[in-house]
C-alpha positions as CSV (number, residue, x, y, z in Angstrom):
1,M,14.6,-19.5,-4.2
2,P,10.9,-20.0,-4.4
3,V,10.1,-23.2,-2.3
4,P,6.9,-25.1,-1.3
5,V,6.0,-24.3,2.2
6,G,5.2,-27.1,4.6
7,K,1.9,-26.4,6.5
8,R,2.0,-25.6,10.2
9,S,-0.9,-26.6,12.5
10,A,-2.3,-23.0,12.8
11,L,-2.7,-22.6,9.0
12,A,-6.4,-22.8,8.1
13,L,-8.1,-23.3,4.8
14,V,-11.8,-22.7,5.7
15,G,-14.8,-23.1,3.4
16,A,-17.8,-21.1,3.4
17,A,-19.8,-23.9,4.9
18,A,-17.5,-24.1,7.9
19,L,-17.8,-20.6,9.1
20,L,-20.4,-18.8,11.0
21,L,-20.2,-15.7,8.8
22,V,-22.9,-13.6,7.5
23,G,-22.8,-10.3,5.4
24,T,-25.6,-8.0,5.3
25,A,-28.1,-8.0,3.1
26,T,-28.9,-5.8,0.1
27,A,-26.7,-7.3,-2.6
28,P,-28.1,-7.6,-6.2
29,A,-28.9,-10.9,-7.4
30,Q,-25.7,-11.4,-9.6
31,P,-22.2,-10.0,-9.3
32,R,-22.2,-6.8,-11.3
33,P,-19.9,-7.3,-14.3
34,H,-16.8,-5.0,-14.6
35,G,-17.0,-1.9,-16.3
36,I,-14.8,0.2,-18.6
37,G,-14.3,2.7,-15.9
38,D,-13.6,0.3,-12.9
39,W,-10.6,0.3,-10.5
40,S,-10.3,-3.3,-9.5
41,S,-7.2,-3.4,-7.7
42,L,-4.5,-1.4,-5.9
43,T,-3.0,0.1,-9.0
44,G,-6.0,0.0,-11.3
45,D,-4.4,-2.4,-13.6
46,K,-1.8,-5.1,-13.5
47,G,1.1,-2.9,-14.7
48,G,0.9,-0.2,-11.7
49,S,0.0,2.6,-13.8
50,R,-2.4,4.3,-11.3
51,F,-3.9,5.9,-14.4
52,A,-7.8,6.0,-14.9
53,A,-7.4,6.1,-18.7
54,T,-11.1,6.1,-19.5
55,E,-12.1,8.9,-17.2
56,H,-13.9,11.6,-19.1
57,R,-16.2,13.4,-16.6
58,I,-13.5,14.6,-14.3
59,T,-11.4,16.8,-16.4
60,P,-9.1,20.0,-16.1
61,R,-12.4,21.9,-16.9
62,T,-14.5,20.3,-14.5
63,A,-12.3,19.0,-11.5
64,G,-12.7,22.4,-9.7
65,K,-16.5,21.5,-9.2
66,L,-16.0,18.4,-7.3
67,T,-18.2,18.2,-4.2
68,L,-18.5,15.7,-1.5
69,K,-21.4,13.1,-2.1
70,W,-21.0,11.0,1.0
71,A,-18.8,9.9,3.7
72,F,-18.4,6.5,5.6
73,A,-17.1,7.0,9.2
74,Y,-15.2,4.4,11.1
75,P,-15.2,3.7,14.8
76,K,-12.3,4.9,16.8
77,S,-9.5,2.6,16.5
78,P,-5.7,2.5,16.8
79,F,-5.2,1.4,13.2
80,P,-5.4,4.1,10.5
81,A,-7.7,4.1,7.6
82,K,-5.4,2.4,5.0
83,S,-7.4,0.2,2.7
84,Q,-7.5,1.9,-0.5
85,P,-10.9,0.8,-2.1
86,A,-11.7,-1.1,-5.2
87,V,-14.7,0.0,-7.4
88,V,-16.2,-2.8,-9.7
89,G,-19.6,-3.0,-11.2
90,G,-21.0,0.1,-9.5
91,D,-20.0,-1.0,-5.9
92,I,-17.0,0.0,-4.0
93,F,-15.2,-2.5,-1.5
94,F,-12.9,-1.7,1.3
95,G,-11.6,-2.7,4.8
96,S,-12.0,-0.7,7.9
97,P,-9.7,-0.3,11.0
98,D,-12.1,-2.0,13.2
99,G,-11.9,-5.4,11.6
100,K,-14.7,-5.1,9.2
101,F,-14.8,-5.5,5.5
102,H,-17.4,-3.5,3.4
103,A,-19.2,-3.4,0.2
104,L,-21.2,-0.4,-0.7
105,D,-23.0,1.4,-3.5
106,A,-20.4,3.4,-5.1
107,K,-22.7,6.4,-6.1
108,T,-24.7,6.5,-2.8
109,G,-22.8,4.8,-0.2
110,A,-25.6,2.6,0.6
111,S,-24.7,-0.7,2.2
112,R,-24.4,-3.9,0.1
113,W,-22.9,-6.3,2.9
114,T,-20.4,-6.3,5.6
115,F,-18.0,-9.1,6.7
116,D,-16.4,-9.5,10.0
117,L,-12.9,-10.7,10.2
118,A,-13.4,-11.9,13.7
119,S,-15.5,-14.7,12.2
120,V,-12.3,-16.3,11.0
121,D,-10.2,-17.5,13.8
122,P,-11.7,-15.8,16.8
123,A,-8.7,-16.9,18.9
124,Q,-6.7,-14.3,17.2
125,P,-8.7,-11.1,17.8
126,G,-8.0,-7.5,16.8
127,A,-7.6,-8.0,13.1
128,A,-7.7,-5.0,10.6
129,V,-7.5,-4.6,6.9
130,T,-4.6,-2.5,5.7
131,D,-4.3,-3.3,2.0
132,A,-6.5,-2.7,-0.8
133,P,-8.5,-5.4,-2.2
134,A,-8.5,-7.0,-5.5
135,V,-11.9,-7.9,-7.4
136,A,-11.7,-10.6,-10.0
137,R,-14.1,-13.2,-11.4
138,G,-16.8,-12.7,-8.8
139,K,-14.6,-12.8,-5.8
140,V,-12.9,-10.1,-3.5
141,Y,-9.4,-10.7,-2.4
142,F,-7.5,-9.0,0.6
143,G,-5.3,-9.8,3.4
144,D,-5.4,-8.9,7.1
145,S,-2.9,-7.7,9.9
146,R,-2.9,-11.4,11.3
147,G,-1.7,-12.8,8.0
148,Y,-4.9,-14.1,6.7
149,L,-5.8,-14.0,3.3
150,Y,-9.5,-14.0,2.2
151,A,-11.7,-14.7,-0.9
152,L,-15.1,-13.4,-0.5
153,D,-18.1,-13.8,-2.8
154,Q,-18.4,-10.5,-4.5
155,R,-22.2,-10.6,-4.3
156,T,-23.0,-11.7,-0.9
157,G,-19.9,-11.2,1.1
158,K,-19.5,-14.7,2.2
159,V,-16.2,-16.4,2.7
160,L,-15.3,-18.9,-0.1
161,W,-12.0,-19.5,1.5
162,A,-9.7,-17.9,4.1
163,K,-6.0,-19.0,4.8
164,D,-3.6,-17.9,7.5
165,T,-0.4,-17.6,5.3
166,E,2.0,-16.8,7.8
167,T,4.4,-19.0,9.7
168,H,5.5,-16.1,11.8
169,A,3.4,-14.7,14.8
170,S,4.1,-11.1,13.6
171,G,3.5,-11.6,9.9
172,M,0.8,-9.5,8.0
173,H,-0.4,-8.2,4.8
174,T,0.3,-4.7,3.7
175,S,1.0,-5.7,0.2
176,S,-2.1,-5.8,-1.7
177,P,-3.1,-9.0,-3.9
178,L,-2.7,-9.0,-7.4
179,Y,-4.9,-11.3,-9.6
180,H,-3.7,-13.0,-12.8
181,D,-4.4,-16.0,-14.9
182,G,-6.1,-17.9,-11.9
183,R,-3.4,-16.9,-9.4
184,I,-3.3,-14.4,-6.6
185,Y,0.2,-12.8,-5.8
186,V,0.9,-11.1,-2.5
187,G,3.8,-10.1,-0.1
188,A,4.2,-10.3,3.4
189,S,5.7,-7.9,5.9
190,S,5.7,-7.8,9.7
191,S,5.4,-5.8,13.0
192,E,8.4,-7.6,14.4
193,N,10.7,-4.4,13.7
194,V,8.6,-2.2,15.7
195,T,9.1,-3.6,19.3
196,F,10.5,-1.2,21.9
197,D,11.1,-4.2,24.2
198,P,15.0,-4.9,24.4
199,K,14.2,-8.3,25.9
200,Y,12.7,-9.5,22.6
201,P,14.8,-12.2,21.0
202,C,15.0,-10.1,17.7
203,C,14.6,-11.1,14.9
204,T,13.1,-14.3,13.2
205,F,10.7,-13.0,10.4
206,R,11.6,-13.1,6.9
207,G,9.8,-11.5,4.1
208,H,8.3,-13.5,1.1
209,L,6.3,-13.0,-2.0
210,D,3.7,-15.8,-2.4
211,S,1.5,-17.2,-5.2
212,F,-1.9,-18.7,-4.4
213,D,-4.4,-20.6,-6.3
214,A,-7.4,-18.0,-6.7
215,D,-10.0,-20.7,-6.5
216,T,-8.8,-22.7,-3.5
217,G,-6.1,-20.7,-1.7
218,E,-3.5,-23.4,-2.1
219,L,0.1,-22.1,-2.1
220,A,1.7,-22.5,-5.5
221,W,5.1,-21.1,-4.6
222,R,7.0,-18.7,-2.2
223,Y,10.0,-16.7,-2.6
224,W,11.8,-15.8,0.6
225,T,13.7,-12.6,0.7
226,T,16.3,-13.9,3.2
227,P,18.1,-17.0,4.4
228,E,16.5,-18.9,7.3
229,P,17.7,-16.8,10.3
230,K,19.9,-18.5,12.8
231,E,21.0,-17.8,16.4
232,T,24.4,-15.9,16.0
233,G,24.9,-14.8,19.7
234,T,23.2,-12.5,22.1
235,W,22.0,-8.9,22.5
236,P,23.7,-6.8,25.2
237,N,21.0,-8.0,27.8
238,G,21.9,-11.7,27.0
239,V,18.7,-12.2,25.0
240,A,19.2,-14.4,21.9
241,K,20.1,-12.7,18.8
242,Y,19.0,-14.1,15.3
243,E,20.1,-13.0,11.8
244,P,19.4,-12.3,9.0
245,S,15.9,-11.3,9.3
246,G,13.5,-8.7,7.9
247,A,13.4,-7.6,4.1
248,G,9.5,-7.6,4.4
249,V,7.5,-7.1,1.2
250,W,5.6,-4.1,2.3
251,S,4.8,-3.0,-1.4
252,S,2.5,-4.7,-3.9
253,P,3.5,-6.6,-6.9
254,V,2.9,-5.7,-10.6
255,L,2.9,-7.8,-13.7
256,D,4.0,-7.5,-17.2
257,E,1.4,-9.7,-19.0
258,R,3.6,-9.9,-22.2
259,T,6.4,-11.7,-20.5
260,G,4.6,-13.1,-17.4
261,T,7.1,-11.3,-15.1
262,L,6.4,-10.1,-11.6
263,Y,8.0,-6.9,-10.1
264,V,8.0,-6.1,-6.5
265,G,10.1,-4.3,-4.0
266,T,11.4,-5.2,-0.6
267,G,12.2,-3.3,2.8
268,Q,15.2,-3.3,5.0
269,L,16.7,-6.0,7.1
270,Y,16.1,-6.1,10.8
271,T,19.2,-8.0,11.6
272,G,22.1,-9.4,9.7
273,T,23.7,-8.2,6.5
274,T,22.4,-10.6,3.7
275,G,19.4,-11.0,1.9
276,D,17.3,-9.5,-0.9
277,F,16.7,-6.1,1.2
278,D,16.0,-2.8,-0.4
279,S,15.8,-4.6,-3.9
280,L,13.4,-4.8,-6.8
281,L,12.6,-8.4,-7.7
282,A,11.8,-9.6,-11.2
283,L,10.3,-13.1,-10.8
284,D,8.8,-15.6,-13.2
285,A,5.0,-15.4,-12.3
286,K,4.4,-19.0,-13.0
287,S,7.2,-20.5,-10.9
288,G,8.6,-17.8,-8.9
289,A,12.1,-18.2,-10.5
290,V,14.4,-15.0,-10.4
291,R,14.7,-13.3,-13.8
292,W,16.8,-10.5,-12.3
293,K,17.2,-8.5,-9.2
294,Q,18.4,-5.1,-8.5
295,Q,19.6,-4.1,-4.9
296,V,19.6,-0.4,-4.7
297,T,21.1,0.1,-1.2
298,K,24.3,-1.6,-0.1
299,A,23.6,-1.8,3.5
300,D,20.5,-1.1,5.6
301,T,19.6,-2.8,8.8
302,W,17.1,-1.0,10.8
303,R,14.4,-1.5,13.4
304,L,12.5,1.0,15.7
305,L,15.0,0.8,18.5
306,C,17.4,2.6,16.2
307,G,15.4,5.7,16.4
308,I,15.4,6.0,20.3
309,P,17.8,7.1,22.9
310,D,20.1,4.5,24.7
311,N,19.9,2.1,21.9
312,E,23.7,1.1,22.0
313,G,24.3,-2.4,21.1
314,Y,20.9,-3.0,19.8
315,C,21.1,-1.2,16.5
316,P,24.5,-2.1,15.1
317,G,24.2,0.1,12.1
318,Q,23.6,3.1,14.1
319,K,27.2,4.0,14.4
320,D,28.4,3.0,10.9
321,G,25.4,4.8,9.1
322,T,23.8,1.6,7.8
323,A,20.7,1.9,9.8
324,L,18.9,3.7,7.0
325,D,15.2,2.4,6.8
326,Y,15.4,2.9,3.0
327,D,12.6,0.3,2.1
328,I,11.1,0.1,-1.4
329,G,7.5,0.4,0.0
330,A,6.3,1.9,-3.1
331,T,4.6,-0.2,-5.9
332,P,6.5,-0.6,-9.2
333,T,5.2,1.0,-12.4
334,I,5.8,-0.7,-15.7
335,L,6.7,1.9,-18.5
336,R,6.1,1.4,-22.3
337,V,8.3,4.1,-23.8
338,K,9.1,4.4,-27.5
339,G,9.0,0.5,-28.2
340,R,11.0,-0.4,-25.1
341,T,9.4,-1.6,-21.7
342,L,11.0,-0.2,-18.5
343,V,10.1,-0.6,-14.9
344,G,10.3,2.2,-12.4
345,V,10.1,2.4,-8.8
346,G,10.5,5.0,-5.9
347,Q,12.5,4.3,-2.7
348,K,12.2,6.1,0.7
349,S,15.7,7.4,0.3
350,G,13.9,9.8,-2.1
351,V,15.4,8.3,-5.4
352,Y,13.2,7.2,-8.2
353,H,14.8,4.5,-10.2
354,V,14.3,3.1,-13.7
355,F,15.5,-0.3,-15.1
356,D,15.2,-2.2,-18.3
357,A,12.2,-4.6,-17.7
358,K,13.9,-7.7,-19.5
359,S,17.4,-7.3,-18.2
360,G,17.4,-5.3,-14.9
361,A,20.0,-2.7,-16.3
362,V,19.9,0.6,-14.9
363,Q,18.4,3.3,-17.3
364,W,18.4,6.2,-15.1
365,R,18.0,7.4,-11.4
366,R,16.7,10.7,-10.2
367,Q,17.2,12.1,-6.5
368,L,14.0,13.9,-5.8
369,S,14.4,14.6,-2.0
370,V,17.2,14.6,0.3
371,P,17.1,11.6,2.9
372,M,16.2,12.5,6.6
373,P,18.9,11.6,9.2
374,G,17.9,8.3,11.0
375,G,15.2,7.2,8.5
376,G,13.7,7.3,5.0
377,L,10.5,9.4,5.7
378,S,11.6,12.1,3.2
379,G,11.4,9.9,0.2
380,I,8.7,8.2,-2.1
381,Q,6.7,6.1,0.2
382,W,3.8,4.1,-1.7
383,G,3.8,4.5,-5.3
384,S,4.1,6.7,-8.8
385,S,1.8,6.9,-11.8
386,F,2.2,6.8,-15.6
387,D,-0.1,8.1,-17.9
388,G,1.5,7.1,-21.1
389,T,3.5,10.3,-21.5
390,R,5.2,11.2,-18.0
391,V,5.9,9.5,-14.7
392,Y,4.5,11.2,-11.7
393,A,5.8,11.0,-8.0
394,A,5.6,12.5,-4.9
395,T,7.9,12.9,-1.8
396,N,7.0,12.7,1.6
397,W,8.6,14.7,4.5
398,G,11.0,16.4,1.9
399,N,10.7,19.7,3.7
400,P,8.4,20.4,1.8
401,G,7.2,17.3,0.1
402,V,7.0,18.0,-3.8
403,V,5.0,16.6,-6.5
404,Y,6.9,15.7,-9.6
405,A,6.4,15.1,-13.4
406,L,9.4,13.3,-15.1
407,E,10.1,12.4,-18.6
408,P,10.1,8.7,-18.7
409,T,13.3,8.1,-21.1
410,K,15.9,10.0,-19.1
411,G,14.1,11.2,-15.9
412,D,14.3,15.0,-16.7
413,I,12.0,16.9,-14.5
414,V,9.3,18.3,-16.6
415,W,7.6,20.3,-13.5
416,Q,7.5,20.3,-9.8
417,T,4.9,21.7,-7.3
418,P,6.0,21.8,-3.7
419,N,3.1,21.1,-1.1
420,P,1.3,24.5,-1.0
421,A,3.3,26.6,1.9
422,D,-0.2,27.6,3.6
423,G,-1.2,23.9,4.0
424,C,-0.5,24.0,7.8
425,T,-1.8,27.3,8.5
426,K,-5.3,27.1,7.0
427,G,-8.0,24.8,7.5
428,G,-8.3,22.0,10.2
429,A,-4.7,21.6,10.3
430,A,-4.0,25.0,11.4
431,K,-5.2,23.8,15.1
432,F,-2.2,21.3,15.2
433,P,0.9,23.0,14.1
434,T,2.9,20.4,16.0
435,V,1.1,17.6,14.0
436,C,1.1,19.1,10.6
437,K,3.8,18.6,8.0
438,L,4.1,19.7,4.3
439,A,4.5,16.1,3.2
440,H,2.8,13.7,0.6
441,T,2.5,10.2,2.0
442,P,-0.1,8.6,-0.4
443,A,0.9,7.2,-3.9
444,V,0.1,9.4,-6.8
445,T,-3.1,8.7,-9.1
446,T,-3.7,10.2,-12.6
447,S,-6.5,10.3,-15.3
448,P,-6.3,12.2,-18.6
449,G,-4.9,15.7,-17.9
450,L,-5.1,15.4,-14.0
451,L,-3.1,14.3,-11.0
452,Y,-4.5,13.3,-7.7
453,E,-2.4,13.6,-4.4
454,G,-3.1,14.0,-0.7
455,S,-1.1,15.6,2.1
456,V,-0.3,15.0,5.6
457,D,-1.7,18.6,6.0
458,G,-5.1,16.8,5.4
459,K,-5.8,18.4,2.0
460,M,-6.7,16.4,-0.9
461,R,-5.5,18.1,-4.2
462,V,-6.2,17.7,-7.8
463,Y,-3.5,19.3,-10.3
464,D,-3.2,20.0,-13.7
465,S,-0.9,17.1,-15.2
466,R,0.6,19.4,-17.8
467,D,1.9,22.0,-15.4
468,G,1.4,21.1,-11.9
469,K,-1.2,23.7,-11.0
470,V,-3.3,23.0,-8.2
471,L,-6.9,23.0,-10.0
472,W,-9.0,22.0,-6.7
473,E,-8.3,21.5,-2.9
474,Y,-10.6,20.1,-0.1
475,D,-9.6,20.1,3.7
476,T,-10.6,16.8,5.2
477,V,-9.6,17.8,8.7
478,R,-13.2,18.2,9.9
479,D,-15.9,16.2,11.2
480,F,-18.2,14.1,8.9
481,T,-21.5,12.4,9.2
482,G,-21.2,9.1,7.8
483,V,-24.0,7.3,5.7
484,N,-23.6,4.6,8.3
485,G,-24.8,6.8,11.1
486,L,-21.3,7.4,12.5
487,T,-19.4,10.6,13.0
488,G,-16.0,10.6,11.6
489,T,-13.1,12.9,11.4
490,G,-10.4,13.4,8.5
491,S,-6.9,13.6,9.1
492,S,-3.6,13.1,7.1
493,L,-4.4,11.5,3.7
494,S,-3.9,7.9,3.8
495,G,-0.9,5.9,2.5
496,G,-0.7,2.4,1.7
497,G,-2.3,3.4,-1.6
498,G,-3.8,6.6,-2.8
499,A,-6.8,8.1,-4.5
500,V,-9.0,6.0,-6.6
501,V,-10.8,7.6,-9.8
502,S,-13.8,5.7,-11.3
503,N,-16.8,6.7,-13.4
504,G,-16.8,10.4,-12.6
505,M,-16.1,9.7,-8.8
506,L,-12.9,10.3,-6.6
507,Y,-12.6,8.3,-3.5
508,V,-9.9,9.1,-0.8
509,Q,-9.1,7.5,2.8
510,S,-8.5,10.3,5.4
511,G,-6.7,9.0,8.5
512,Y,-3.0,8.0,8.7
513,W,0.1,8.8,10.5
514,P,0.5,11.3,12.0
515,G,-3.0,11.4,13.1
516,Y,-4.8,14.7,14.1
517,P,-6.4,14.6,17.7
518,S,-10.1,13.6,17.5
519,D,-12.5,11.6,19.6
520,H,-13.8,10.0,16.3
521,G,-12.6,7.5,13.9
522,N,-11.3,8.4,10.5
523,V,-13.5,8.5,7.2
524,L,-13.8,7.2,3.6
525,L,-14.8,10.2,1.3
526,A,-16.5,10.0,-1.9
527,F,-16.6,13.1,-4.3
528,G,-18.4,13.7,-7.5
529,L,-19.5,16.3,-9.9
C-alpha cells in the first residue's frame, strides 16, 4: 500500500540559497514558453504515446534529406549516454555521463547553462543522470544514480530543490519523472542486483513509485512493490539472506488525465517469491491507491550472479527455470481505440500486452520475439509508440531484432521489418564484429507517416510507418567534433528512452551497452533538414 515514508538523516531538501551551485551564463531573461512542437518529457506527452503529432517538416518526402547539424561530445565515462533530452521553448535539456546537466540552444547547440551534480552532497561523488528530464512550469526535473531528485530553474539552471529520495544505498533513478497537476511521479530502481560479490548479504532493496510536491519536493505518497525484506537464513557461504527484495521500477509512469490513473511497470525480484514483480500497476494519482494490477510472469527471481558460472546456491531460480529477468522496463502506452481506452506495455520476454485501462482485463497479447536462455535481452526493452492508428514496438536481441506495426484492437501484425542484415558488415560497426548485434534497444518514436528507431549496430534509422520501409539511415559509429570542443564517438543507440522529434529536428543519444571501443566518450547528435 502507499504509505508516507519517514525521513532518514541522510535525506536532504536543499534550497537554492544553501547550495554553492552556479550554472553558466547565456540564458534568456525569461524561460521560453512551451511551443506546439515541444517534447517536454520522456514520452512527449503524459499518456506515453511517443508520437510527435505536430511534426510537419520531417515527412516521408523529406526524411531522406536529414543531415547532422551539431554534436555534443561527452568526456570518457563508465556510464552510458542514456539521458534522453527534453526540448522546450527552443532549448534542449539533458544529462551527461560525467555528472553534469546541460541546457543548450536546440537549433545550434550553443550553451545556455550547465549544472554540476557534485554541488549537491559532495560526500557522495560519481553521480550520473540516466533518466530523461521533465520540463514544466519553468522548472526542469530529473533524477540521478544516487537517488537524488532535482528541480532546477529552467532559465538559469540554479537548484530550486534537491532531495535524496532513497533510503537504500544502492537506490537510483532510471525512471524518468512525470509532471501532472502540481505533482512529480517517479520510480526507483537499484544496482543491488548487479553485484558479483557472493559475500554481499543480498538483498534489501525494494522498488517503489513516489509522488512528490513539484514546488517543494516533499513526499506525498510512496507505493512499495514488495513487502519489507526480512532475514530468512544464509547463503552457502554463511552470509545473511534477505527476502523478498527487488521489483525495481526501471520504467517510467504515464497518466490518463481523464481518470487520474497512473500506469507503471515493475522489474523482477532479486530474492524471494512475493511482491508486485513483472507487473503493470494502475494507481490513483492523488493517493497511490491500487485500482488494479496485472502480474505478467508467475515467477521471476534473478540477479547478475544467475548469469555466471559457479552460482550454485546463489541463484535459487536457476535450476527450476524461474531466473528469467523478464522485467517490464518499457514505459506503458495509453491507447484510445474506437471509443475505448486501453493500455499497452512491452516486456523483456518479447510479449506485448494490452489491457482494458479501467478494469485491467486482458485484451490481447502478442509474442514478438522468442526469449533468450537465462535473460530477457531478446524482448521489448524501453517502450512503444502509438500514432492513433497503430502500435509500434521493436525487439532487441531477437536474432535479429525486428520493428513491428500492430493493429491496436486485436494485435494483428500489420508489417514487420527486421534489423537490416548488413548492419554489422558496413559502417563503423564492421570493425567490431564481436560487439555488433542486429538489435533494437531504444524505445520507438513516431511522427505523422514516420517511425524512428536506433540499433546496436550503431545506425539510426527512419522508417515509413505505413509499410516499414527504411527511408533514411545514419551511421553513428564514428568520431564527432562537439560544439563543446570535445571529440566524441558514437556507439550503440541509447536505451532508457529513444529518439526525440521536435520542430523539424531529430535528437539521439549514441552510446550504450554494448559499447564500441574508443578513447572518447559518447555523443548527443542533432539532425535537421
